[in-house]
N, C-alpha and C positions, 0 to 999 in steps of 0.2 A: 409038851406045854409051850416050848419056845419055837417049835417048827412053824406054827402059824405066823409068828413075827418075821421069821426068815422069808417065808413065802410072800409076805406083805411088803418085803423090801426094807425092813428095819435093820440097822446095824446094831449089834449087841456088843457091849464092852464089859470088861471084868472089873468088879467092884469089891472092896473090902468086905469081910464078913462082920466087921465091928463098927463100920461107919459107912455112910452113903458117899464114898469117894472112890475114884479110880485107883487101881493098885500100882500104876506106874505113870511116868511122864510120857507124853506122846500118844496118849490113848485116843485122841481125836482122829488120828490118821492110821492107827494100827488095825489090822484085820484079825479078829479073834475067833473067826468062824470055827476053826478046828479045836479051840480050847474051851469053848463055852460049857459043853456037857461035863467035861472032867473037872472044871473049876467049880461048877455047881455041886457036883458029887463030893468034892473036897470040903464043902461048906462055905464056899465063897458066894458072893452075890453077883447078879448080872444086871446091867443097866441097858435101857433102850435109848440109844443115841438119837436125838431128834434132828430132822433135816429141815430144809427151808419151807416145805409145805406142811410140816407137822405143827399142831397146836394141841397141847394137853392142858386141860383144866384140872388143876390139882386142888382137891377139896380137903381141907384140914379142919375137922370138927372141934379140935381143941381151941381154935380161934373163931368159932362160930360159922365155919364153912358150910355145914349142912343147911342152916337157916339162910345164910347168904345165897347159896345156890338156889334154894326154893324161891327166894325173893327176886333174884336175878332172872330166873326163868319166867316168873310171873310178870315182872316189869318189862321184859323184852318180848313177851308172848312167844317164848320158845320152849321146846321140850328136848332135853338132851338125853332122855332115856333110850333114844334110838341109836346112840353112839356106843361103840365098844368101851368097856370100863374095866379097870383092874382095882379091886378093893385093896386097901392098905393092909399090910401085915400087922399093923397096930391093933386091928380088930375093933376100931372105934367108929366105923362108918366112913372113914376117909376113903378117897378113891381118885384114880386118874382117869379122866374122860378124854378119849382120843377123837380128834377132829382134824380136818384138813383146812388149810387156808391158801390163798393164792401165793405162789412163789414171789418172794421179794416184799410181801406185805409185812410191814413192821407193826408189832403189837407191844402193848404195855405189859409189864411183868405182874401187874395187879389190876384189879378192877376197882376203881375209886368207889368207896362207900359199901364195899362187899368184903368184909374181913373174912379171913380164912380161905380165900380163893387166890391161888397163884397161877400164873400162866407160864407154861414152859414151851419153848420153841427152839429153833435152830441153835445148835451148839450146846443145848442143855440135855439133860437125861433124867429118866425116872427109873425106879426099880422095876424089873421085869418079873413076870410070874415065875414062881419057883424060888425066888429070893426070900430071905428071912429078914424081917424088920430088925435092925441092929439092936434096938433097946427092948422091944416087946417080944421078939422071937417068933411072932406069927408069920405064916407064909403069905406072900402076895400071890394072887391067882386070878384068872379071868372070871368076870362076873357071869355065871351061867345064864342069867336072865337077860343079858345084854347081847347084842350082835357080836360076831367074831371080829378079831382084829383085821381080817382080810376085807372087812366091809366098813371101813372108816368113811363117814360122810363128810361133805363140806360143812364148815361152820355156818350157822345161820348169819345172814347179812346184818341183822340187827346186833348180833354179838360182835361181829367184826367191826362194826361202826363204834361200838362201846370200847373196843380194845385198841383202836387205831392209835399208834404212837405218833407224836408230832415229828415232823421232819427236821 
């Protein structure tokens, strides 16, 4: 389940089983390649550390994210169903949608007017497939209807324009 993330060049980090936090200081620079499988087997969680070109649209239905995502796509005339996605282990329709952005392109952490949508990028992380949601207990896993993580597309230009952070 995590091998495609390795092949796609993502760095994986070790997260707590009880919270979405790294297990130790210095996690940003440590190489956990040899520890990921055993940590997951012990009940720990794994995070996908995001790099400079990574852009993840984090959809949280508890805050209206599904509706906001539908509205955002309609308003920007985009369709993000062509991007790899990992449904949340909460089981409520939340998901992480993976896209690429130009290196060095600064983005906002939220899209104004679209509650329930957060933007994750360089230095951030999201839970990886195989991880359990700390509160709900459900597993995160790749969306079988979406493309694989090895096929992350560039973010649509209209989305990048909406996300551009001020200098």
